[in-house]
A tleap script that builds the chain and sets N, CA, C and O, in Angstrom:
source leaprc.protein.ff14SB
mol = sequence {
  NMET VAL SER GLY THR THR ALA SER GLU LYS
  ILE PRO TRP SER GLY ARG LEU PHE SER VAL
  GLN PRO ARG ILE ARG LEU GLN ARG SER PHE
  ASP GLU PHE GLN HIE THR TYR GLN GLY TYR
  VAL LEU GLY ILE GLU GLY THR ARG ALA GLY
  LYS HIE ARG ASN PHE LEU VAL ALA ILE GLY
  LYS GLY ALA GLN GLU LYS TYR ARG PHE HIE
  ALA GLY CVAL
}
set mol.1.N position { 86.856 90.381 113.682 }
set mol.1.CA position { 88.079 89.744 114.103 }
set mol.1.C position { 88.559 88.833 112.975 }
set mol.1.O position { 87.749 88.157 112.339 }
set mol.2.N position { 89.840 88.809 112.728 }
set mol.2.CA position { 90.439 87.967 111.711 }
set mol.2.C position { 90.551 86.554 112.254 }
set mol.2.O position { 90.973 86.361 113.394 }
set mol.3.N position { 90.177 85.557 111.447 }
set mol.3.CA position { 90.229 84.181 111.936 }
set mol.3.C position { 91.653 83.798 112.309 }
set mol.3.O position { 92.606 84.162 111.620 }
set mol.4.N position { 91.788 83.060 113.404 }
set mol.4.CA position { 93.096 82.626 113.865 }
set mol.4.C position { 93.792 83.617 114.775 }
set mol.4.O position { 94.949 83.403 115.137 }
set mol.5.N position { 93.125 84.696 115.156 }
set mol.5.CA position { 93.720 85.675 116.061 }
set mol.5.C position { 92.785 85.904 117.240 }
set mol.5.O position { 91.596 85.593 117.185 }
set mol.6.N position { 93.350 86.454 118.300 }
set mol.6.CA position { 92.529 86.822 119.447 }
set mol.6.C position { 92.249 88.315 119.397 }
set mol.6.O position { 92.906 89.047 118.656 }
set mol.7.N position { 91.286 88.768 120.172 }
set mol.7.CA position { 90.905 90.181 120.154 }
set mol.7.C position { 92.047 91.093 120.583 }
set mol.7.O position { 92.109 92.235 120.128 }
set mol.8.N position { 92.954 90.629 121.442 }
set mol.8.CA position { 94.043 91.479 121.926 }
set mol.8.C position { 95.298 91.385 121.057 }
set mol.8.O position { 96.257 92.122 121.285 }
set mol.9.N position { 95.305 90.509 120.087 }
set mol.9.CA position { 96.482 90.331 119.230 }
set mol.9.C position { 96.530 91.425 118.159 }
set mol.9.O position { 95.525 91.691 117.500 }
set mol.10.N position { 97.690 92.056 117.984 }
set mol.10.CA position { 97.855 93.094 116.972 }
set mol.10.C position { 98.225 92.454 115.645 }
set mol.10.O position { 98.994 91.494 115.598 }
set mol.11.N position { 97.668 92.998 114.565 }
set mol.11.CA position { 97.904 92.479 113.216 }
set mol.11.C position { 98.627 93.552 112.417 }
set mol.11.O position { 98.071 94.631 112.210 }
set mol.12.N position { 99.850 93.292 111.961 }
set mol.12.CA position { 100.560 94.299 111.169 }
set mol.12.C position { 99.892 94.494 109.806 }
set mol.12.O position { 99.496 93.526 109.157 }
set mol.13.N position { 99.772 95.755 109.379 }
set mol.13.CA position { 99.197 96.061 108.082 }
set mol.13.C position { 99.736 97.397 107.602 }
set mol.13.O position { 100.295 98.162 108.388 }
set mol.14.N position { 99.573 97.677 106.328 }
set mol.14.CA position { 99.908 98.987 105.776 }
set mol.14.C position { 98.864 99.318 104.736 }
set mol.14.O position { 98.264 98.421 104.143 }
set mol.15.N position { 98.640 100.610 104.507 }
set mol.15.CA position { 97.627 100.956 103.538 }
set mol.15.C position { 97.463 102.443 103.340 }
set mol.15.O position { 98.166 103.264 103.929 }
set mol.16.N position { 96.494 102.759 102.475 }
set mol.16.CA position { 96.194 104.139 102.105 }
set mol.16.C position { 94.706 104.367 102.328 }
set mol.16.O position { 93.873 103.579 101.879 }
set mol.17.N position { 94.382 105.440 103.017 }
set mol.17.CA position { 92.998 105.798 103.281 }
set mol.17.C position { 92.416 106.411 102.007 }
set mol.17.O position { 92.941 107.406 101.509 }
set mol.18.N position { 91.326 105.824 101.470 }
set mol.18.CA position { 90.747 106.359 100.244 }
set mol.18.C position { 89.347 106.937 100.432 }
set mol.18.O position { 88.839 107.604 99.530 }
set mol.19.N position { 88.709 106.701 101.579 }
set mol.19.CA position { 87.406 107.326 101.809 }
set mol.19.C position { 87.117 107.461 103.298 }
set mol.19.O position { 87.586 106.672 104.119 }
set mol.20.N position { 86.332 108.484 103.620 }
set mol.20.CA position { 85.886 108.727 104.984 }
set mol.20.C position { 84.396 109.033 104.903 }
set mol.20.O position { 83.988 109.971 104.217 }
set mol.21.N position { 83.584 108.245 105.601 }
set mol.21.CA position { 82.143 108.448 105.566 }
set mol.21.C position { 81.613 108.539 106.994 }
set mol.21.O position { 81.929 107.678 107.815 }
set mol.22.N position { 80.812 109.563 107.313 }
set mol.22.CA position { 80.273 109.666 108.665 }
set mol.22.C position { 79.258 108.560 108.954 }
set mol.22.O position { 78.523 108.131 108.064 }
set mol.23.N position { 79.228 108.108 110.205 }
set mol.23.CA position { 78.233 107.126 110.653 }
set mol.23.C position { 77.245 107.843 111.551 }
set mol.23.O position { 77.639 108.515 112.504 }
set mol.24.N position { 75.971 107.704 111.253 }
set mol.24.CA position { 74.941 108.274 112.115 }
set mol.24.C position { 73.883 107.212 112.374 }
set mol.24.O position { 73.723 106.269 111.600 }
set mol.25.N position { 73.175 107.381 113.463 }
set mol.25.CA position { 72.005 106.542 113.744 }
set mol.25.C position { 70.797 107.461 113.639 }
set mol.25.O position { 70.678 108.443 114.373 }
set mol.26.N position { 69.904 107.125 112.715 }
set mol.26.CA position { 68.714 107.930 112.482 }
set mol.26.C position { 67.530 107.265 113.164 }
set mol.26.O position { 67.250 106.088 112.936 }
set mol.27.N position { 66.837 108.024 114.000 }
set mol.27.CA position { 65.656 107.520 114.689 }
set mol.27.C position { 64.456 108.362 114.276 }
set mol.27.O position { 64.537 109.587 114.183 }
set mol.28.N position { 63.351 107.681 114.033 }
set mol.28.CA position { 62.153 108.363 113.579 }
set mol.28.C position { 61.002 108.013 114.523 }
set mol.28.O position { 60.802 106.849 114.869 }
set mol.29.N position { 60.269 109.009 114.923 }
set mol.29.CA position { 59.113 108.803 115.780 }
set mol.29.C position { 57.986 109.704 115.284 }
set mol.29.O position { 58.038 110.922 115.453 }
set mol.30.N position { 56.979 109.107 114.678 }
set mol.30.CA position { 55.857 109.849 114.091 }
set mol.30.C position { 56.389 110.891 113.114 }
set mol.30.O position { 56.895 110.519 112.055 }
set mol.31.N position { 56.294 112.158 113.423 }
set mol.31.CA position { 56.752 113.193 112.489 }
set mol.31.C position { 58.069 113.843 112.915 }
set mol.31.O position { 58.440 114.885 112.374 }
set mol.32.N position { 58.782 113.245 113.876 }
set mol.32.CA position { 60.050 113.800 114.344 }
set mol.32.C position { 61.213 112.887 113.981 }
set mol.32.O position { 61.108 111.664 114.070 }
set mol.33.N position { 62.322 113.495 113.569 }
set mol.33.CA position { 63.537 112.757 113.259 }
set mol.33.C position { 64.638 113.187 114.210 }
set mol.33.O position { 64.703 114.348 114.612 }
set mol.34.N position { 65.495 112.256 114.565 }
set mol.34.CA position { 66.629 112.567 115.425 }
set mol.34.C position { 67.812 111.729 114.952 }
set mol.34.O position { 67.651 110.545 114.656 }
set mol.35.N position { 68.992 112.327 114.880 }
set mol.35.CA position { 70.172 111.550 114.504 }
set mol.35.C position { 71.235 111.685 115.585 }
set mol.35.O position { 71.329 112.702 116.273 }
set mol.36.N position { 72.033 110.630 115.712 }
set mol.36.CA position { 73.122 110.577 116.674 }
set mol.36.C position { 74.413 110.283 115.929 }
set mol.36.O position { 74.484 109.315 115.173 }
set mol.37.N position { 75.430 111.105 116.132 }
set mol.37.CA position { 76.734 110.913 115.516 }
set mol.37.C position { 77.451 109.740 116.188 }
set mol.37.O position { 77.535 109.690 117.415 }
set mol.38.N position { 77.968 108.792 115.392 }
set mol.38.CA position { 78.641 107.621 115.949 }
set mol.38.C position { 80.100 107.493 115.546 }
set mol.38.O position { 80.793 106.627 116.078 }
set mol.39.N position { 80.590 108.305 114.642 }
set mol.39.CA position { 81.983 108.210 114.219 }
set mol.39.C position { 82.084 108.181 112.702 }
set mol.39.O position { 81.310 108.844 112.011 }
set mol.40.N position { 83.037 107.413 112.183 }
set mol.40.CA position { 83.278 107.335 110.746 }
set mol.40.C position { 83.515 105.896 110.310 }
set mol.40.O position { 83.881 105.037 111.112 }
set mol.41.N position { 83.297 105.654 109.018 }
set mol.41.CA position { 83.727 104.413 108.385 }
set mol.41.C position { 84.874 104.805 107.459 }
set mol.41.O position { 84.713 105.663 106.592 }
set mol.42.N position { 86.034 104.172 107.646 }
set mol.42.CA position { 87.215 104.454 106.830 }
set mol.42.C position { 87.352 103.388 105.755 }
set mol.42.O position { 87.287 102.194 106.047 }
set mol.43.N position { 87.541 103.816 104.512 }
set mol.43.CA position { 87.858 102.904 103.416 }
set mol.43.C position { 89.369 102.873 103.253 }
set mol.43.O position { 89.990 103.908 103.008 }
set mol.44.N position { 89.960 101.699 103.386 }
set mol.44.CA position { 91.417 101.571 103.338 }
set mol.44.C position { 91.805 100.550 102.281 }
set mol.44.O position { 91.301 99.427 102.280 }
set mol.45.N position { 92.704 100.941 101.380 }
set mol.45.CA position { 93.304 100.020 100.416 }
set mol.45.C position { 94.642 99.620 101.016 }
set mol.45.O position { 95.508 100.472 101.216 }
set mol.46.N position { 94.825 98.331 101.308 }
set mol.46.CA position { 96.044 97.971 102.007 }
set mol.46.C position { 96.437 96.527 101.901 }
set mol.46.O position { 95.826 95.740 101.178 }
set mol.47.N position { 97.485 96.192 102.649 }
set mol.47.CA position { 98.049 94.857 102.671 }
set mol.47.C position { 98.095 94.354 104.100 }
set mol.47.O position { 98.582 95.040 104.998 }
set mol.48.N position { 97.580 93.142 104.304 }
set mol.48.CA position { 97.615 92.475 105.596 }
set mol.48.C position { 97.972 91.020 105.343 }
set mol.48.O position { 97.367 90.353 104.503 }
set mol.49.N position { 98.957 90.543 106.077 }
set mol.49.CA position { 99.416 89.151 105.938 }
set mol.49.C position { 99.755 88.825 104.484 }
set mol.49.O position { 99.476 87.722 104.015 }
set mol.50.N position { 100.359 89.782 103.766 }
set mol.50.CA position { 100.801 89.548 102.403 }
set mol.50.C position { 99.699 89.597 101.355 }
set mol.50.O position { 99.969 89.358 100.178 }
set mol.51.N position { 98.469 89.898 101.745 }
set mol.51.CA position { 97.350 89.955 100.796 }
set mol.51.C position { 96.878 91.392 100.644 }
set mol.51.O position { 96.632 92.083 101.633 }
set mol.52.N position { 96.753 91.843 99.381 }
set mol.52.CA position { 96.314 93.204 99.077 }
set mol.52.C position { 94.809 93.202 98.863 }
set mol.52.O position { 94.294 92.395 98.089 }
set mol.53.N position { 94.092 94.106 99.547 }
set mol.53.CA position { 92.632 94.199 99.401 }
set mol.53.C position { 92.134 95.514 99.968 }
set mol.53.O position { 92.914 96.306 100.497 }
set mol.54.N position { 90.825 95.746 99.857 }
set mol.54.CA position { 90.183 96.924 100.452 }
set mol.54.C position { 89.523 96.514 101.762 }
set mol.54.O position { 88.959 95.425 101.872 }
set mol.55.N position { 89.600 97.399 102.754 }
set mol.55.CA position { 89.023 97.159 104.074 }
set mol.55.C position { 88.069 98.293 104.408 }
set mol.55.O position { 88.281 99.425 103.972 }
set mol.56.N position { 87.027 98.010 105.169 }
set mol.56.CA position { 86.183 99.031 105.776 }
set mol.56.C position { 86.349 98.907 107.277 }
set mol.56.O position { 86.179 97.827 107.842 }
set mol.57.N position { 86.683 100.014 107.920 }
set mol.57.CA position { 86.928 100.014 109.359 }
set mol.57.C position { 86.056 101.091 109.994 }
set mol.57.O position { 86.140 102.258 109.613 }
set mol.58.N position { 85.223 100.713 110.952 }
set mol.58.CA position { 84.388 101.675 111.671 }
set mol.58.C position { 85.139 102.155 112.906 }
set mol.58.O position { 85.658 101.353 113.683 }
set mol.59.N position { 85.190 103.473 113.074 }
set mol.59.CA position { 85.849 104.050 114.251 }
set mol.59.C position { 84.864 104.964 114.969 }
set mol.59.O position { 83.932 105.484 114.356 }
set mol.60.N position { 85.068 105.153 116.243 }
set mol.60.CA position { 84.230 106.043 117.040 }
set mol.60.C position { 84.777 107.452 117.067 }
set mol.60.O position { 85.853 107.729 116.537 }
set mol.61.N position { 84.030 108.331 117.687 }
set mol.61.CA position { 84.415 109.738 117.778 }
set mol.61.C position { 85.737 109.903 118.523 }
set mol.61.O position { 86.548 110.752 118.156 }
set mol.62.N position { 85.963 109.107 119.560 }
set mol.62.CA position { 87.197 109.201 120.331 }
set mol.62.C position { 88.433 108.846 119.526 }
set mol.62.O position { 89.466 109.505 119.649 }
set mol.63.N position { 88.339 107.811 118.705 }
set mol.63.CA position { 89.479 107.416 117.866 }
set mol.63.C position { 89.787 108.491 116.834 }
set mol.63.O position { 90.957 108.765 116.565 }
set mol.64.N position { 88.756 109.108 116.247 }
set mol.64.CA position { 88.980 110.177 115.282 }
set mol.64.C position { 89.661 111.366 115.940 }
set mol.64.O position { 90.572 111.956 115.358 }
set mol.65.N position { 89.232 111.727 117.147 }
set mol.65.CA position { 89.856 112.843 117.849 }
set mol.65.C position { 91.305 112.544 118.206 }
set mol.65.O position { 92.153 113.434 118.158 }
set mol.66.N position { 91.594 111.292 118.564 }
set mol.66.CA position { 92.950 110.910 118.970 }
set mol.66.C position { 93.903 110.814 117.778 }
set mol.66.O position { 95.019 111.327 117.849 }
set mol.67.N position { 93.483 110.160 116.672 }
set mol.67.CA position { 94.382 109.875 115.551 }
set mol.67.C position { 94.235 110.827 114.373 }
set mol.67.O position { 95.118 110.866 113.516 }
set mol.68.N position { 93.136 111.609 114.299 }
set mol.68.CA position { 92.921 112.603 113.244 }
set mol.68.C position { 93.067 112.005 111.850 }
set mol.68.O position { 93.793 112.552 111.020 }
set mol.69.N position { 92.384 110.879 111.575 }
set mol.69.CA position { 92.414 110.246 110.245 }
set mol.69.C position { 91.878 111.225 109.204 }
set mol.69.O position { 90.984 112.022 109.491 }
set mol.70.N position { 92.435 111.159 107.982 }
set mol.70.CA position { 91.931 111.976 106.876 }
set mol.70.C position { 92.276 111.311 105.551 }
set mol.70.O position { 93.233 110.542 105.464 }
set mol.71.N position { 91.489 111.612 104.520 }
set mol.71.CA position { 91.697 111.038 103.193 }
set mol.71.C position { 92.795 111.800 102.457 }
set mol.71.O position { 92.962 113.003 102.654 }
set mol.72.N position { 93.548 111.088 101.603 }
set mol.72.CA position { 94.624 111.694 100.820 }
set mol.72.C position { 95.825 112.048 101.678 }
set mol.72.O position { 95.844 111.766 102.877 }
set mol.73.N position { 96.823 112.664 101.069 }
set mol.73.CA position { 97.992 113.170 101.807 }
set mol.73.C position { 98.704 114.195 100.974 }
set mol.73.O position { 99.715 114.748 101.407 }
savepdb mol mol.pdb
quit
């Protein structure tokens, strides 16, 4: 959460998606491995409140299915 805002407050921003990385949870038990898909981490180069910077945003599987984020254009 950005300081000075509430969780329900929307923050205007603009940017360009420069990376998409899958998020998984890896669990290990003795000689067995198991992974669970959790979504993606998006790398965004953008501007918020007049400041230009890079952001990392974690999204779930539902958000990816709804908005279909992708790198480049």
